[in-house]
Steps between C-alpha positions, in 0.01 A plus 500: 500500500791735476431847372610562138551872518881482480768537243798262482829502295807279556826439329822308540800734509848350468669704772558450866207567731688785672546680175139453381357606846724818491379585160148563651601689814777719353371779280832532321406177330117506505496833316665331206221243470173649635450847640728802428535666845471379863536693829706212650557124538239258617536437869249340744266753649623783274303688242637626166356646180548351158471719184461405138605827337401392157140457618505791745391257778615464861377245746562465882650167611526366854706188579289291737726192516842404371742214565838518340520281183158354582213737458378859472146619557380852433181697505479742205247716329314825548199540750248223467693330212773349726602137440759265627803374309697200625825377345620148591860421419595126480869409458499199265882476503792736558428669173121454438220684659122457452310829559131496557300824519140507616300829502174459703223703663336647191149649551215593280248345267585212272608715208730705725641183669570345168683815366712528819607128492575519125704823524689387823589157348621665180700760683672255742577268209676793320698581819615141546602478129695825526669377807593169344650676203693738714636247762574216251610689196566863610240624251260779570176415307292797626179294480310703756583831327421362155168344601303840445696695232387866485419455119201255580351661814 
């Protein structure tokens, strides 16, 4: 039986695979849909830091595997909370790309695992929806920033 301690989100984005792939490795684009700062682009074997300024949170990221327009795998997190995130890009046609994101390697008791899987699934779904709106309609939805408004924290 396969382990169930992973989060998954997926979305069809009506743009060429090269453009969708670039959106995840190029911080000039990714900072519009997800985190607010990056120390550099995602490149195999390289490490960067991503920062969400609105949440005062920074996380180290290491690219463990990447194949242009096919997949990206990173390890991210702090200390013993590191997990793996894998993006798979499938070109369905010249202008349609299916993106699947799997976040795995969560640890802890059942309650902690459930919380991590829930939060990761929600987060990556927001990222994909943000990217879809940006690439297909040139709209910045700010879903990640608006998820936790200061007024209700």
